N, C-alpha and C positions, 0 to 999 in steps of 0.2 A: 504494499500500499504506500501511497505517496503523502501522507498526512503529516505536518509538522505542527507541533504545539509550541507557542512561544511563551516566555514567563507570564504574559498577560492573561494567559489561560487559566491560571492557578484558581481564581475564584469560581470559574466555570467548572472546572474538574471537581473542585471541593463540593460545590453546590449539588452536582449529579451524584457524586458518590455519596454524600450525606443522605440524599433522597432514597438512594438504594438501600441504605441501611435502617430507613424508618420502619419501625417494628409495629406500626398500627395495622390492624386488619381492617379498618374502615375504608370504603372505596373513596371517601373524600380525600383520602391521602393522594390520590392521583389528580386532584384539581390544583396542582401547584404550577407556577408559571415556567414550565419547561417544554418547550418544543426544540428538539435538537436534531438537526439534520433531517428534517421530516420531508416526506415527498409531497409535492404538489402534482396532482394527477390532471388537473384541467386549468387553462387560463382564466376560466370564469369562476368567481365564487358562487357555489351552488349546491343544493342537495342533489346527489346523484340518484340515490334511492332511499327510500323508507318504507320498506316492505313489511307487513305484518310477519313477525318472526314464528312464533309459535304461541300456543294457548296452554295456560295452566301449569306450567313447569317450574315456577319461581316461588319458593315458600311452601314446599311440600311437608305438612306436619308429620312429624314421627319417623321421617326417612333419614335416620341419623348414621346408619351403617352399611354394610354390604351383605348383611345376613338375611335369612329368609323372611325375617319379620319386615325389615326395610323394603325388600322385594315385594311382599304383600301389599304394603302401604302404597308403593308406587303403582302396583296394578290397580288397586282400588281407586286411585285418582287419575287412571288412563295415562300414566307416564310410562314411557318405554323403558325396558331392563334388558341389559345385554346377557347373554349367556357366556361365561368365562370359566376356564379351567380353574377350579379353586387352589390348586397348588401354585399358582402365579401370584397369589396374595395381592391381587390388584387393589388399587384405592377406589373410592366410590365413584369418581368421575369416569373411570374405565366401565362401570356398570350402568351409568345412566347420565343423562345431560340435565336431568332435574336437579334442583337445589333444595336442600333441607331448609325448613323455616327458621330454625335458630341459627343456623350459619348465615343466612340473608340478614337476619335481624342484627347479627354482630357487626356485619359489614356495613349496613345502611342506617341502622337505629330505626327502621321503619318495619312494622309487623306485616310483611307481605303475605298473602295467602293464595296459593295457587294463581300468581300472576302470569301476565302474558308479557311479551317482549316485542320491541320494535328496534332494529338497528338502523340508526340514521346515518347514512353513508355520505360524507361530504367530499367535495373535490379538493379540498386543501386541509391542512391541519387546523383543528379547533383549539383556540386559546382556552386551556382548562380553566382558568380564573373567571371566565365568563359563563360557564355552564351552570344552569339551573333548570329544575324542572318546569318552571314557570316560563321558559323560553319556548315551550313546545305546545302546540294546540292539535290534538289529533281528532279530526272529523269522522265521525262514524256513519254508517250508511242509514242510520234511522234519523239523521240530522242533529243528534247530540255531539257535544265536544267534550273529550276526555282530556284531562291534564294528567300527565305520568305522576306515579306516586313515589318513584325513585328514579335516579339517572346515574349512569356510571361510564367511565372510559374503559372499564373492564369488558372484555378481555383485550382490548386494543390499548395496552397500557405502556408499551415501550416508548421511549422517548422519541424515537424516530418514526413513530406511528401517530395515533391519536387523531386520526381523521374520522374516526367513527365513534359515536356514543350510542348507548344501548338505553332505551327507555323501558321501564317495567311499570306495568298498571293493568287496569281492567279495559281491555280494547276489543273484546269480541269472543266468539266461540267457535267451534269446529263444524258448525252447520254450514253447508255450502251456500254460496249466494244464490238467490233465487228460491231457496227453500223457506218454509215458514219458520219464524223465530231466528233466522240467521242475523249475526250481528258482527261486523268486521270494520276496520279502518278503511277509509277512501282517500284520505290525504292527510298529510302532515305539514303544518306550517310554523314559522318561526315568528314569535311576538317580541315586542319590546317590553321587558319585564322590569325596566329600571337599570338593569345591567346588560346592555344589548350583547347577544351572542356574536363573537367574532371570529373570523377565520384569518390564517396568516398567509398572505401572499408574498410574492417576491419583493415587493416594496413595502411591506408592513401589515399591521393589522387592518381589517375592514369588518364593518357590521354586515350581517347576513339577515337582519331583520326583514321580514317581508317574503322572504323565499318560501315557496311551497312546492310540493310535489305529490303526485298520486301514489297511493299505496296498494300494493298488489297482494292478492291473497295466496298464502303458501299451500293451502290445500286445494287449489285448483290446478288441474293439469296444465302444464307449460310455464308454471310460475316458479318453478325450482331453482336452486342456486345458479348464479351465473358470474362470470368474470365481468366486470364493469371497466376495468383499465388494466393494461399491461406495460409497466415502465422500466426501461433499460438503463442501468447505470453501470459505471465503474464500481466495483466492489469496494465499500470500506465499512468498518464497524462502528462509526461515529453514531451515537444515540442508541445503540443496542442495549437492552436491559431495562429493567424497571425495579420499584421497591419488591425486594425479594419475597417478603412475606405474602404479598398478594400475587405475585407472579412467578412461582416457581418453575412452571414450564417455559417461562420466558428468559429463564437464566441459562446462559451459555448455549443458545440455539442457533446462533448466527452462521452465515457461510463459512467464515474462518474458524469457528469453533468445531464445526463438523468436518470441513474439508482442508483446513489450513491454507497453504499457498495456491492450491487449485481454485480457490474462490477469486477468480479475476474479474468477473462480471456478475451482476444480478439482474435478473428479471423479475420484478416485483409483480405478482398477481394480486389484484385487488378485487374483493367479491363483495356481493350484496348481503350474505348471511353468515359465512363461514362454511367450510365444507367438511363433510365426514362421509365415510363409506356407507353408513347406515343411520346416521343421526346420532350415533353414540361414539363409535370408534374413531380412532386418529388415523390420518394420513401418515405414512411413514417416509423417512428421508430416501428410502430406495425405490419409492413407487412412482417416480415421474412417468414411466411408460405406461402405467395403468390409467393414468388420468388425463395427461396433457400431450399434446403434439405441436412441437414448434416447427415453423417453415421459415426458410430464407429463400431469397432470390438470387440466381446465378447472373452471369453477365448478360444473358438473353431475357432476363426477366422471368425465367421460369422457376417455379416454386420447387424447393428441395426440401423433403420432409427430414425431420430429425427425431425418429420414433424411439430411439434407444438411449439410455444414459451409458456413459462410459466409452462410447464410440466417437471417433474423430471423423467428421463429416466434412468432405471437400466441398466448397462453396464456389464452383467455377474457378476462376484465377485468383480468388481472393484469399485462399488459405483455408484452414479449417476451423470448425467449432466442435467442442465436446460439451454435452450436458453432463455436468459432474453429479447433480443431484438436487433434491430438495431441501431447503433449509426454512428457518422460521417455523420449525415445528416444535419437537421436543428437545430436551436437554442431550448434549452430545454424550455418547456412551451408553445411553439407555438401551437395553435390548429392545428389538424390534418384534414385539409379539402383542398379544392381546391385552396386555397390561400397560403397554406404552400409551403415554398421554402427551398430546401436544398442546400448544397454547390456546388452541380452538379460536382464535381471532379472525379477522377479515383478510389476512395476509398469508401468501405462501411465496417463497423466494425460489425460483429455479436458478441454480448456481451454474456458471458457464466458464469455460476457458477456451483459448484459442487466438487467433490472429484478429487483431483490431478490424482490419479491413473486411473480414468475414463476418465478425460480431455485427458490424454496421449494416449487414445485408439481412439481418433478421426482420421478418415482415409481420408475422402474426403468430397467435397461439390459439389453438383449437382444443375444446373438450368434446370429444366425439360422443361419449356417454352411451356407447351402444358396442356390440360386437365384442371385440378383444378389450375394449375400454370400459371400466367401470363407471356407474353413475355416482353422484354424490347427493347427499341430502343436507339439509340445514339441522341445527340441533333438536328439531322437533321430529326427527325421522323415526322409523319403526324399530330400530335396533336389529340385531342379527336373529331374533327369535319372535317375530310378530305373531306367530300362531301359538306360542306358549308350548310347542312340543318338547323343548329342552328344558325350559325352567319350570314347567307345569301349569303356568298361568301367564296371562298377557292382558293388557288393556285392549278394549275394543277398536281404538282409533277413533276417527281416521287420523292418519299420519301426514305429515307434510310430504310433498310430492318430490321426486327426484329431478335432477338436472336433464336437461335436453341438449342435442348438439348445438354448439355455437363457436363462433370464431370472432376474435377481437384483434384489431391492428395494434402492432407494438409502437409505443411512443419512444423515440430514441432521445435520452437525456445523458448521453456520454460525456457531455461537457459539464454536467452538474448544475446547470442553471436552474432547473426546476425542483430545488430543494430550499428549505426555509428553516432558519434557527431564530428563536427568540427565548432568552433565558434571564429571567430576573433573579439576582442573588440575595436580595433583602427586601426593603420595603418596595411597595408598588412604585413604578417609575412614572415620572410626571409625563403626561401627554400633551402634544399641541392641540389646544382647544379647537382650532379650525379643521385641521386635517386628521386628528386623532392618532398621529403617529408619536412614539416614544421621543422624548426629548433627550440629547446627550451630546456631550462633548467627546470627540473621537480620541481615545488613548492609544490606538494602534491595532494591529492584526493579532489576534489570539490563536486561530486555527487556520492553516493554509494547505490547500491541495496543491502540491507543486506541479502536478500535470495540468489540471484544469484551470488552476488560478482561483477557484471557489474559495472565498474567505469568510471566516466569522470574525466580527470586528468587536472590540471592547470599547464600551462607552461609560461615561460618568453623567448621571443626570444633575440638574441644578440643585437637588437635595442630597447630593453625594452618593446616591445609590449607583452601583455598578450593575450593568447589564450587557448582555451579548446578543448580537443580531447579525443576520447575513444581509441585511439591507442598511441603507444610509439613514441615520436617525436625524429627527428634526432639530431645528435651532430654537433656542430660547427667545429669540427675537420675534416680537409681535408680528402677526400676519397683516400685510398692508393690502388691502383689497381696492379694486378699482371703484370709483363712485359711480353715480347714475343708475343704481338699481331701481327699477320702477314697480316691481312687484315683491310682495313678501308672502312667506308661508308661515302657518300656525306652528308654534313651537311645541315641543314635549314639555309638559308641566312636570313637576317633582310630584310623583304619584307614590304614596305609601299605603294606599287603600287595600292592597293585598296582604298587608302585615297587620296582625291584630292590634287593636287599640290596647294599650297598657302593656304591650311587650316591650322586651328590651329596646333601648333607644336605636333608632335607625340612623346609619351613617351616611350622610350626604357628602361626597368627595369629588374632587376633580381638579380642574384648572382653569384660569382665565388669562386673557392677555388684552393689552390695551394699546390702540394706535390712535390717540387723541390727546390734544393739549389740555382739555379740561379735565380736572380731577373729579372722580365720580365714585360711588359706592354701590355695590350690588347686595341687594337684601331679598328676603323672601317673606311672603305673608300667606296665612291660610286663606283657602277659598273653599266654598261648599260645593261647588261643581265646576265643570269645564267652561261654563260661560262666565266665570268670575264672580259669581255671588259671594259676598261676605256678610258676617255677622255685623249688625249695627250696633256699636257698643252703647249708644244712647237710648235705645228702645229695647226693652226686654222681648226676645223672640223676633225682634225685626231683622231685616236683611236689607242689603243695598245692592244695586247693580252698576256695572261700570258706567252705564249711562247717567248715573247720578252725579257725575262730575266732581266738583271740589269736595263734596260731602263724603263721596266714596273714596277719594284720594286721602283725605284726613283719616277716615276710619281704617283703611288698609294699613296705614302707618301707626296706628295706635297700638298700645301695648296688649291689647286683647287678640289682635290679629298678626302682629308682626313676630317673626320668629327671632329669638333674642339669645339663643345659646351662644356660648363662646366660639368664635370663628365663623358666625352666620353673616357678619358684615364684612364684605370681601372687596379689597381694592388693590391695585398695583400702579406702579409708575408708568409713565408713558414710554412705550416701546418695549415693555417686558412681559414676561409670562411668570406666574406664580401658581403654586398649588393651594387648595383650601380643603377644609374638612370640618364639618360641624354635625351635631346631632338634632334630630327632629322627632316627632312622634309618629308611631304607626296609625294607620287607619286614616290618613288625611291626605289632601291635595294642596300642594304649595305652588304659588305663582311668584316669578322674579319681579323686582322693581329696581330701576337704575335712578339713583338720585345724584344730581349734581351737588357737589360740595359747596359750591357758592350759595346754595339755597334757592336758586332760581326756579328749578323745574324737578319733578320725579316723573319718570316715564314707565308705563305699565305695559304689560304684554296684551292688554285689551285695548285697542285704539280707542274706543268711546270713552275711556277713563281719562285719556291724556287731554291736557289743556288745548291742544291744537287739533284734536280728533283724529290724529294720524297714528298708523301703525310704526312704533319705534323698535319692535322686535321682529326677527325673522329666523327661520330654522336653517341650520347648516348641517342637518343630518339627525341621526338618532341622538337624543339627549345633548344636542349642541345648539347653540343659538348666538346670534350677533345682535348688537344694539347700536342705535344712532342717537347721539346725544344731544343734537341741536334741535330746537323748535323748528318746525317746518321740514325736518329732516335733513337739513344742511346739505352735505355732499352725497348723501345717500350710499355711504360705503358699508355701513352696518359693521365695522370693524372697531368702533370706538371702545367697546368691550364685547370679547368673544368669550363664551363660557362652554365648558363641556363637563357633564357631570355623570356620576353613577350612583346608585342606590344599594346599599348593603345591609 
């Protein structure tokens, strides 16, 4: 490998190493700000798939062992159970893809009972710190909307993965669409829950709020597992691994762990569900030829199939390619038998060696799923004993359906340009309020690929937090926008209504920048609804509307309505950007107000409340807004104060 670590990488290495040693069994352990050399599978930030995974396997009560009693419990709840030679002393995951209720509770803190899953497969790495159940709305066929009960990046937990999150909740049943009583997801959408869900692009984080995708039913023929992307890179092991307690099967399972120096190139197979020969068992490192078929093109553009591992194939005049085997499965050195357990995530690596010019001729990968090639199931498949002939009993099903023949083109990323890193080593990094990009002073290169030139840079933000990124960080200098904006858009208000009244304090944090000569202060006041209604402090039970003018303005800034916690009055000097943080109450709605320090005016987010009747705020994206501080809107650049916030 051609990777060089400079002395500036010390904090990066220490942060990742420390996270690997985290002994917590809670899945929240994965929601740390670590995306490390993770693949970008598409140039467009989007949901690739969000298909209904399987029904009733998460939180099976009393299924705590591998004995006959646990098997009987699984069968009674229609959960598949594998037949395995008892002499192998296999662990429970080799017997079933269901999970015990107590184990799930220990990991989530939520008492899930026979819950369903939906793996949401994104085109880019998900920023773990932005992941919440409230980001997702699952539309069901009866018109109702379900919110997940829990969410996890497991089993996609390695630092160079994390493009897929798994939702657990009540999403449907196994009655086929069109039959009486059938219930199933039809789409999954991303909402703004106060902490917008973000993906990591080649240029930094972006919000994915508003994205939606259809959800397909895995019990319907033709909707089995499939490859959604196949991405070709030079092999390196940067970002391999995860917290060991949570991801034992993800430990030492990379191409270099399994094949040493033969791991020259990696074709990463990205899929919609995870693959299994029967819904429970694992794919084995030696089983490339049973599931996959690579094709390359010769000098005449003819397809040359590569059906077998371990054989050097001549690719016209370009040299040879050898399929070495599968990786990102189970830990190196484990025996390949029925007790073998892989990491069961959404990735399989086909490890390759050969001549670069030949490797560049790889064209596509096929899963024939018939004849000499085996099918795969998602984790809701029937197991190897669906009739119960070997175990003596079995659930009635139905089970999720198998894969069908499909082919997908290979994306060539041999220059390493379609991977991304963003790692925070301490406190949350300050963001540019206009672009949303992390702010930092460049300290230098931390990790360098000496062949491709791909580099991970070390930065220090204005609050002295060290972070690492594969993209250029933003400057702390305030954004100067062009004037003349003629239209405005409604802003996102600070909405804590999803958090119970009387709960722990809600933290509102973010950053502001100022490009204006006038000194001003941003504050927040309580409103009763999205139209800006407020409590009238002079009349018991009375309310005021923005159209009430001066009376509304005075009441909004009164002690009964104005947020007065420490840090809630926010200001900065001209040309600079600063961070802020303050606490507010749950169960409420808050709106901003910009007051000029000379006492001449205060500008509200509702135009009718302003002394000139004009809109002085406009949206710059999810939870981001700009203000114009002059009466009559001045130069209409709306950068006099720009704010971006999150709610935690």
